[in-house]
N, C-alpha and C positions, 0 to 999 in steps of 0.2 A: 251907373255903369261907366259913364265918361270919366268920372273922377278916379275910378279904379285903374283904367287904362292909362290915364294921364300920370298917375302915381307910378305905375310900372315903367313907363317911358322915362320918367324923371329918375328913378332908381337906376335904370340902365345907363344913364350918363356917368355914374360914378364907379360902376363895376370894372370897366377896363383899367382904371387907375390902380386897382389892387395888384396888378402885375408888378408894380414897383416894389411892393412889400415882398413878394415871392422872390424877386430877382436879387434881394439882399443875401439869400442863402447860396452857398457854394454849389449845392446840387442843382440849382436852377440854371446855372451858367454852363453846365456840361452840354455837349452838342446834342445828343438825342433828346434829352429832357427839354432843352431850350426850344428846339424845333417844335416839339409836341405842344409845349405850353403856349408858345406864340401862335401856333395854328389854332388851338382851342380858343384863345382870346380873339383871334381874327375872325373866326366863324361866328363867335358871339357878337362881335361888333357889326358884322354884316347882317346877322339876324335882327339885332336891335334897330338897325337902320331901316330895314324893310318893315318891321313891326310898327315902328313909329310912323313911317310913311302911310301904312295901311290905316293905323288909328287916326291919323290926321285927316286922311281923305274920307273915311267912312263915319267917324264918330265925333271928333272934337276938333274945332278950329280956333281954340282960345290962344291967348298970348303965350301961356306957358308951353302949349303944344308946339307953337311956332319955334320957340327956343329949343325945345327938345328935338324937333325935326331937324333944325339946322345942325346941332351938335352931333346927333346920332347919324345923320347922313355923312358928315365929315368923318366920323369914326368908321362908317361903312366903307368909305373910299380908302381910308388907311388900312382897313382889314383886307380889302381886295389887293392893295399894293403889297401888303405883307405876304399874302398867299402867293402872289405872282413871284415875289423875290425868293420865296422858299422853293417853289416848284421849278422856276427857270433854272436851267443848267448854267453853271459857272464856266466861262470859257477862259 
């Protein structure tokens, strides 16, 4: 079971980078679509950070999980920052 969760956490590292592929399209750069897409990716990044932290604390403390924990927690911080920038009113 540890290998399954470690694999999920490892795959979660690469999913946020798929936004670069979507952003090549013109429709992804328009205002409502861009906000929605960035919000979805930010929520996923926050979820992956918490999921990896939970997996690390409860199940697996291997070297690969330490790397996944570090990267996914950085992604989670970036996701929180993106949500704050979207929600905060511009003055």
